[in-house]
N, C-alpha and C positions, 0 to 999 in steps of 0.2 A: 505493500500501500504504500510505501513511503514518497513514490515518484508519481502516484497516479494520478497524484492532483496537479500536478504541471501537464503532464500526457496529455490528457483530455483537455486540457486550455490549449495547450499549442497547437492541435490537432483540430480545435474548431476555429482556433485563428486562422491556420494555412487555407481553412475552408473559406472563412467568411472574407477572408484577404481579398480572394476575387470575386466576390457579391458585387452587382449592379448596384450602381448608385440609390441609396432612397428616394423614395418620393413622401411629399410631404404636405399635409391635409391644412388647408386655408381655413377651414372650420375652427376657430379659436374657443380653446377649452374653459369652462369655467372651473373653478378649484374653489376649495375651502383654505388654500394657501395664498395669501395677499402679501407674502415674503418674496422681492425681488431681489434678491442680493446677488453677488458674486464673488468669489476671493475671500477675503474676509467681510466685506460691507461695511456700512453702518448700521451698528442696528438700531439707534433714533431715529430712521426711518423709515420702519416696518413696522406693521402690524402681525402680533403674535399671536397664533393660532390659541396660546396656553392660556391666554390671559380670558377664553369664551366671549370675550368683548368687542364694539369696535373701535375701544380706545388706541390710539396712536402712542407710540412710546412715549413720547414727549408729554401727552396727558396723563400717562399713569406715575401715581408716587409710590415708585415702586423699582428695584435694580433688575435689570433685564437683561441675557445674556443669550445670544445666538451663536451656535455652530454650524457654519453651511459647509453641504455636500463638497464643495470646494476645497476647502479646510481640510476634511478629514481626508481625502484622496489625495490631497497632494504631500500631507503629512505622512501616509499612508497608515492610517490607524489601523491596529490591528484588532484593538478590544475599546469598550465605552471607558477607559479607564485612559487611555491615549487622548480621546474627546476632549475630555470636563478638565487635562489641563490648559487648556485654551480658556477655562473658566477662573478668573480671578476669585478667589475665596472658598474654591472647592478643593478639596484633598483626598487621597486615598486612606482611609484609617485601615485598612484591612484585606486579606486576599485569604479569608479562612479556609482552609484545606486547597488550596487552589482550585475551587471551584465557585468562585464568586469575585470581585470586585467591590468592596465596602465604602462608600462615599460620606462625607462630610461637609456640612458648609456653616459658618456660625456656630461652630462647636456643638452641633448635634450630627449624627448619624443619621443617615438616609435607610429609611426602610423600604417596605413594600409600600408603606403609604406615601411615599414619596417620589418614587420612581413610575412613571407613566409612559405610553405609548398607543398616539397619537389621541391622548385623551383619557386615555381609559388606563386603568390603575394594571397594573404588571406585577408578576413574583421578580422580587429580587435577587435569586439564587441561583441566577444561571448568569453566566456569559452573553448578554445582547448578540447580534453578528452586528456589525455595523456597517458592513456593503448596502445595505438598502436604505441605510438613511438617508431622507434627505437633508434632514439637519436637525439640532438638537436645540433646543430651547430650555432658559434654566431662569425661573422667577424666584426671586432671592424675597427671604424674609416671610411674612404671614403671607397664608394662600388658603386659611382655614375658609374664608367666606367661598370662594369655591369649590372646593376639592374635600370639604370636613373635615375629618381629623386627620389631620395630615400634621406629623410632627414639627419645630421650629426647623427653619434654614432655608428652608424652600423647597421649591417643584423640579423635577426633572423629565422634561418630554419628550420622548424619541418620536419623532414625524418621519416614516416611511416615502419614499419614493411614489407618487402617484403613478396610473396610468397619462400618457398624452396621446395626442391624436397624429402627430408626425411620428415616422418611422424611425428610430436609433435605439441608439442601447451601446453596450460594451461587452467586450470578454476580456479576462485578463489570469493571466497566470503570475503566483509569487513563489521567490523562495527564499529561504533565509538560515540561519544560524542554525545546528542543533537540527539537521533533518528537518525542518519546516517549509512542508509545500501546500500549497492554496491554491483554487482556481474560481473565479468568482465570474457571475453571467448576469446581466441584467441585458434586457429587449422590453420594446414597446410601440405600441403601432392602433391604428385607427383599426375598429370591426367592423362600423359602418358609418356615414353620416353624424349619429346621435352617439356611438359606443366605442368604447376602449379598451385597451389591457393593456398589464406589465407583468412580468417575469421576472423577478429576483432569485437568485441560487447562489449557493455557495458549498463546496467540499474542502473540507482542511485535513490535513492529515500530519501532525509532528508530534518532535521529542522536546526535550529541555535539557537547559545545562545539568540538572538536576538528576542524577543515577535514578532510573528504572521508572522514569515520568513520562505518558505520553498520551495521545490526544487525538481524538477522533471527532471533527464537528459538521454534521449536514446542515444546509438549510435552502428551505424554499418559500418563496413568497411569490403568492401571484394576487392581483388585483385587478376590478374590474372598475370602469366608468360608465354612468349610463347618462344623457342628459335626455331626462323625460319629456321636458319640455324648454322653454329659453329661462323658462323662473324656475326648475326644480331639476334636482340633481343625485343621482344614486351613487355611492362608492362603496363596493363590498371586497372586503382583504380577507386573505385567508394567511397563516404565519406560521410556520412550522422548523423549531429547530431542539435538534438530538444533538448531545455530547456527551461521548461516553470517553473519562479519561482515567488515570491513575490521580488519586486524590494525595496531597503533598502539604504535609502541616511542618513542614522546614527543615528547622535545625534545632529549635526547642530549646530551652533556658536552662541556666543551670541555677537550681533551687541553692542557696546556699546556709537558709537557715529556716528548717520545717517549722519552730514553733511561729516566727514571723512572717514564713515564705519571703522573706528578702530572696529576689533572683536576679541575676543580668542573663542579655544575651549569651548564647552558646557562641562561642569563637574558637574553641578548642579543635574542632573539625574544619573539615575543605567545605565551603560553601556547594561543592558538587553531590558529596557523601548525602548517602539516604539511607538511614536506619530502620525504616519503615519495613512491613514485610512485604513479599515480592509479589503476591496474589491479591492488594484488594484493590477496588475500584469504586468509583461510582460512575453510573448511566444513567444523565438528567433531560429532560425532554419536556418541551412546552410548546403546546399547539394552541393558538388563538383564533375567532374570527371576529370581524369587525365590521358594521354594517353603517353606514354615515349618511343623513339624508338631509341636504341643504335645500331652502325655498324661500324666494325670495318673495316676499309678500305682495309686497310694493317697492317706490324707490328708499324707503325711511323707514321700513321693518323687513326681518329677516328671521328666520328660524332654522336654526341647526338641531339635531337629534344623532346622538352617536348611542347604537348597543352594542356591548362587546363580550365575549365568554372565552373562558383561558380552562386550558387542561395542562396542571403540572404534575410532573413526577420523579423522585429521586429516589434513588435505591443505592444506599451505602452500607459497603463493607469494608473496614479496613481500621487502621490504629487511627487515635484522634491524639488524647493530650500526650504532647513530648514532651517532659519534664524531666529533666537529668538530678537528681537526689543527690548532695553531696554526701559523702560517707566520711566522717570525721574522724575514725579510726587509722583508714591508709589513702585518704584523701581521693579515690575513685567517685567516679559518678554512676547511677544505678537509673537506669529507668526501667518501669515496671509494666511492659509493652503488650497493653490490653487491647481486645479486640472490639469493635463495637459493629452493630447492626441496627439500620435503620429504614425503612421506606416511607415516604411520606409522598399525599399527594394532596394536591387542592382542586378544586372546581370552583371558579370563580365567574358571576356575571353581572353585569351592570350597565344600567341604563340612563341618558342625562338627557335631560331638553332647554337648550338655550333660545330665548326671544329676544331679540335687539331689534332697538327701536330708537330712530332720531326726530326729536318734536322741539317746540318751544312753547313759554307757557310764560307770554309779554315780551318782557326783553331778556328773560332768561334762557338759555338753549339746554336741551337735555340730551345726553346719551345713556339710555336705560337698558339694563340687565335683568331678566326676570327668568330663572332657570330650576330647575328641579332635578334630584338623581336619586337612584335608588340601589343597593348593590343586595347580594347574596354571597356569600363564603363559606364553602364545607372542608374543612381542613382535617384529612384522617392522617392518622401516626402511629407507626407500628412496631410494637419492640418483638425482642426474641430472643428464644431458650437457645443454649452454646452446647454443645456437646464436646465433654472435655475427652483428654487424649485416652483416658480408661475405657471411654465407652458412657460415661454418667453423663446426664444432663444436666444445665443447673441452669439457676434465673438471672445470674447474674455475667457480666463479661468474662473475658479468659485472658488471665495477665498469659500473652504469649512470648517464652524466651525462644530459646533456638533448639530446644527438644519440645517446644509444645508448652503445656502448661503444667508439666512436671516441677514442685516447691523447688527444688533446689536448682532450676533454671527459669524461673518467674519472670527474672528480670535480667537485662542485656547491658553490657559492661562499655560506658561509651570508648574507652580506651582499648579497648580487645573488638576488634574487628570480625574476627570471628565468632564472636559470639553474637552478632547481631541476624546470621546466615537464619533462612526463614525455613520452618519444620512443616508439622502436618495442617492444611487447611480445617479449620474444626467446621461441623454443620451446623447448621441453622435450622429454625422451626419457628412459627408464629408464635407469641407469646401472648399479646393482647393487642387490641387498634382503640386507639383514643380519637375520636368523631368530638370535633367542636364546630357548631356550626354558628355563622355572626349575619347579622339584618341591621342593615343601615339605612336610613330615607333622610334627604335634606330639602330644604326649598329655601331659596336665596333672591333677592334683589339689592341690584346694584345702582346707583342714580351718579352721572357727570355732570355738574349742574356747572354751565359758562357763564359764571356772575356778571363779570367782563369781560371781554376780549382778554384780558390776561390772566383774570384772578378764576381758579375754579376748583370746585370740592367737591371731593367723588366718598360718597356714603353709602353705606350700606348694610346690611344684614343676616346671617342665614340661623336657620332654625333648623337643629340637627336632633337622629334621636337614633339610639343606636340600641339592637338586641343584642345579648348575648345568652346564648342556651346554653344550660348544664351542659359539660363535655358528657359524652355518653361511651362507656367503656366497654369492649366484648371480648370475653378472654377466652384464652384458647388451651388447649389439653391433649395429650396424646391418645391416640387410638390406633390401635395392633401393632404387630411386628413390624410395618414400614414408618411407624411415626409419623404419622400424617395428623396435622393441627387441625382440628372441628372446633369450633365456636361450642359451646356452654353454659354462657350466662353473662350476662349482662348488670353492671353495677354503674352509679353514679344517680343521684337523685333526679328524676323528674323536676322540670322549673327553667325559668329563666331569669334574667336580668335586664332591667333597660334603662338607660339614661338618656337626657336631651338637656339640650341648652341652645342658648342664644349665643351666638356667636358677631359681632359688629364689628366696622371695616367705618375708617373717618380718616380721610387724606385734603388734603391742602396742594396749590399748585397754583405759581404764580409763574406765568410764560411771560418774560419780558420781551421778545424775541422771537423770531420762527427759530432761531438758534439756540437759545439761552432758557432753560426754567429752572428752576429752585421747587422742592417741596419738604412736606413733612405728614409725616401719616403714623396713624395709633391702629394695631389690630388686638384683639382680645379672642381667644379661640378656646375652644373645647376640646379636651383632646382625648378622647376617651383611649386605656392604654389595653391594647391589645393583651392577650394570652392572659395566666393567671398566676396568683403565689404559689407557694410550694404546697399548700393544702390543698389546691382546684379552685379559689376560691376567685370572684372577679376580683378586678384591681379597681381600685379608683380611680376617677379622670382626674388629667394635670389641666390645671387651668395656665395658660399662656399668657402675658403683656409685653407685644413688641410695638417700642418706639422707634421710626427710622426720618432721618432728614438725609437732603443731599442736594446734589444739583446734575443738570444733562445739559452738554455743551456740545456743537457742532462745530469744528475749525475746518480750514481751508476749504471753502465751497459745498461745504457738508459733506464731503468727502472722510472726514474722521470724528467720532466718538470720545469725546472725553467727560467722565464720567464718577462721579464720586457721590461715598454715602457713609454714613456714620447711624451705629445701630446700639440699640439694648433690648434685651429679651431677659423677661424673668418671668421663669418655671416652677409654679405652686409646688410638683411634685415629679422632678424624674425617676422616669422607669428604665430599669436598665436590666439586661439576665440578672437571674441571680448565682452569685458561684458556689452554690451548693442547694440538694435537692432537699425532701422533710427527712430522711435518714442521715443528714449530715455528710453523704456522700459529693462526692465531685457532679456537679448538675450539668449534661449534655443536650439538654432539652433547650434550645433557644426561646420557647414558648412559656417558661417559668422564669417568671420576674419580680421585680420588689421595686417599693418606691423607696429612692434614696436620700429623699431631702430637695430644700428648694435652691437652685441653680439662678446664677445671672451668668450673663454672656453679654461683653462689649466687645465692637470693635468699628474700624473704619478696614473700607475698600476704595480703591483708586483704579480704573482702566481704562485705556483706550485700544480705540479698535478702528480699523479701516482701509481705505486702498488713496494716500494723498495721490498716487500717481497710477495710471492704469494699469501700471506692471509692477506696482510695488504691494504688496500686502502687508499688514502691520496689527500684532496682537501684543498688549503688556498689560499687566496687572501688579497689583499687592494688595495685600489685605493684613491686618493684624487683629488678631481674636483672642480674649484673656476670658474666659470662662472657669468659675469655681463655685463649689459649695457655700452659699449665702447662711442657709440654715440648714440644721440637723438634728434631730434626738439627742439629747444627751442619756444615748441607754447604749447596753448593750450591742454590739456590730451596728452602731450606725457610722456614718461617715463622717470627715472633719473638716470644720467650719472655715474657709478659706483658700482650700487646696483646689489646684488645679485638677479640670476633668480629663480621666486619661483619653489617648485617640486624637488628642485635639492639639494643633501647631499653634505655637504664639506668632509663627508669622509663614505665608507663603506667598510667591512671587512666580508670575509666568511671564513669556516671552517667543515671537514668533516670528520672524520678518523673511518675505521669500519676494526673490526678484527675479522678473523673467526678461530675459534679453529679447529685443526689439531691433537691434541691428549689429553688426559684426556676425556673433553667432545666433543668428535669429532662432527662436524655440527651447534656447537653453535656458532653465530654470535651476538657482542656485536657494539653498535657503536654511536657516537654523531655528534650533526650537529648543529651549528651557524650562526648567523646572524646579523651581526650591522649594523644598519641605523644611523649615524650621522646627528646632526643638521641640519634642513632647513627651509623653511617658506612653510606654503599653502596660499591661498588668492592670490591675485592679486599682481601684482608689484606697485608701487604707482605713481602717474602724477602730471605734473605740473600744476600751474597757469598760466594765460595770463602773466604773470611777469618772467617765469622763475623759482618760487619757488614751494617746495613741497606743494600740497593740499589736501593730503589725505593720510590715516594712514591704508589702506587696506592690510598689510601682516601680516599673522598668524605665532608667532613664535613655531616652533615643536623642543623638544628636543628629542634628541639620543635615542636609545633603543636597546637591543640585546635580542634576541631569541634563546633559547636553546630546543634541540629535543633530546631526548633518546630513542635508539632502539633496541630492543632484538629481535633475530630471532633461529629456530633451526630447522634442515635439517634432516628429517627420511626416509629415503630410496624419495621415488619421493610426498611426503608430505612437505610441507614448514606452517609454522607457524610464525608469526610475530608482535613484538607489538610497538605499539611507544609512547611514552611519547612527547605530545606538546607542546610548551610554557612551558616547565618544572617549569618557574618561576615566571610563571604567571606575567607576564610584561604587563603592559598597553601601549600604546600608540596609533597613528590613522594614516591611508593615508587620506590626505583630497585633494578632486579636487576641483579647483578652491578657491570656495567660501563657498561650501555648500553641496558638501556630504562628510560627517565626519564621515567615519565607523571606529570603534575599530578594534585592531588586536584579532583574537581567542584568547579567556584563555586557559588557563591548558585545555587541552585536552585529551582523549585517544581515540587509532585506532589500530585494530586488524585484519590482514588478512591471511586466510587459503587458501594456492595453494596447487592445486595437479596437476605436471607435467606430460603430457601425452605423 
C-alpha cells in the first residue's frame, strides 16, 4: 500500500493531461457563500456564513478569522492543525494518542461543542480531511447566542467545497518523509442548467518518524446543488471519512514522586522509540449528511434551513497512560503497560432555521436575525472483559509486560528495550454498554440597529433548553464454551434532568468610516456541561460572562486588514475531565468530569491579513492570554487560586508570507510560515489538602518553541509542483494531553505535491 496512493494519482494525471479543454456554463450559481476571497484576502470585506446573519464583518462586534482554500493549498496543509496556525490566538493543546488534534483559544479547549462543519456540530475525535475544505471560519469569543451550549473561546466552522456550473477541478499526488503518500481528487461540473455536482476524494497511506506507527485514511465527499427556482436553492452533501491507524501516546512522563505526582517530560529515550505494544490499533469512521435550503423571500428577507445527521464510531485497543515511575532504590523507571479496549458510537442529528431581514423603523435601520435549532445525540460506550494469559477472564485491564500479565513481568523497564517486546494479544469480550441520550432546543433573536450611519447597536437573546436522560447501562455476561457475550440486564434509574436559561448579547459599534470601526461587546452564556460526575450524576451548568473591546482597520486601499481585540472571560465553574473515577483509579473516560472552580481569562490579540500586492500574501498575528483559577473551595482536592490553567500558552504568534513572481521566473512562488507557542504547563493543576495547603505537584512545565516551514512552488500551464521543508530548524518540543499523552512534534521533514488543474 505504500506507493498505491501515488500510483493512482499519477495514472489519473497522465490520463487527464490529454483531456480536451473544459467548457464553462454561463449560468451563475447562487450559493450560500458570500466570501469572495483569494490568497489571504481581507476578512473585513467578507460576509461570514458562520454568523448565520447578513452582518458584514465591519458591523460585527466580534473578532473573526478566515483561512481560504488558497492558503490551505499553498501551505500544503495536511491536517486541521496546520490550518489553524493561521488564526492568531488559537493553538494546539494536545494530540491525544495521535487520534485527533485538540485546539484551544482564549484559555479554553475546543471540544465537540466548538467544532462545526457547514454550520452543523461534528465530532472532534478524528482528523478532518482538509483537501475538501473551501475555507475555515473562526468566530472568537462569545457564540452562545447562535450555537447554544458552546465552550468559551470561539467557534471553528469548516466550510466544504460546493458544486459549480463550470467544469473543472484538480487531481494531486503527494509524497513526504517517512513513507507519506497521498492522492486527492476534486471534480465539478453542471448536470443541467439548474443543477450541478462536485466530488472530492482522498486516499492517504503513511508511516511516522515514530516506530511501529502507521495510518491509512479514506475520504469521499459528493455534493449536489439544485436551483429549484431563481429564488430557491437546495444543496445536498455527503461526507465519509475512515481512518485506521496505530494509536501513539508518545514518550510519556517521568514520575519523580508518587506522593505528589511530580512529573517531567521523558527525555531519556530517543523520540523515535515506541515502547507500546505491537498490535494496538484504532479504527475510526465518521459519516455525515447535510441538506441546506436557501430561499430568497424578497429583496429584504431570506431563509436558510440546515439539517444534518452524523454517525461516528471509534474502536480502540491498546496502551494508554504512559507514565514511567521512578524506583528510588535503583534509579530505574518502570511502566505498568496496561491494555485498554473501548468502542464508542455517536449518532447525532440536528436542524436549524435562520430568517434574516432588513427594514427600517423611522430613521433606524435594522438587520434582524430570528432563528431556532434543535438536536439529538445518542452516545454509546462499551467496556470489555480481558482474558489473562492463564485463560481466566478479568473485569479490569490487563497489565501487559513482556510475557503478558505474569506478575513478575507486568511492568517494563525504560532502560531495557528487551523488556518492551510484545507477547500474546489478550482476547476481549463485551462487559457493558453505557448509553447517554441528550436533547437540546434553542430559539434566538438578534438585531443590528443602525442608530446613525456611524453608531450601531447589536442586541440579542437566546433561550436554551437541555435535557439529559439518565445513562442506561446494559451489562453482559459470558455464555457457552465460545464465551459469547449476551445482554442479561440493565441498570440505571429511569429519569432525566433538564436545564434552561437565557443568554443575552449586547454590542456597540462605531463605524468612523468605511475602513475603520471600533467596538465593545458583552455576552452571558449558559453552558450546560456534558458528561457526568464520578457518580454518573449530571453536572451543574457553567455561567460565563465575556467582555470584549477592539477595532478593525482596512489599510492600503482595503487590501490589508489590521485588527486588535482585548477580552475578559469569567467562568463560574470550569468543567474538566476527572483525574480519578469513583473507585479511586485513574479515569480514562473523558465523559466523567468534575467542576473545578471559578476561572478568569484575560488577553489581547493582534492580527494582520491580506494582499498588499496582487502577488503578495501576508498573514501575521500575536496573542497574549493569562487564565487562572479565581475562586476555589477551601476543601480537600480543590484547586489553587491564582494558578495558571494547564495547556494554555501565555503567548502565541504566527506569520505567513508568500510571493509569486510575475516577471523573470514567471510562475515561481516562494513562501515561509512560522508558528510560535509560548511556555505552558501540561499535566493537571495542583490540589489542596484538607487544610487548604497545596498537596500535589502535578504541573509539567513546557518551554516555548517556534516551528518554521519553507515553501517553493512552480506553475507551468495546468501543472503545479510544490515542495515544503517542514520544521526547517528541527525544533524539539511536545504536546501534552493531561499527564500522559506526550507527543513530540514532527522533526524536520519534506513534503512534495504535483497537481494537475482540470
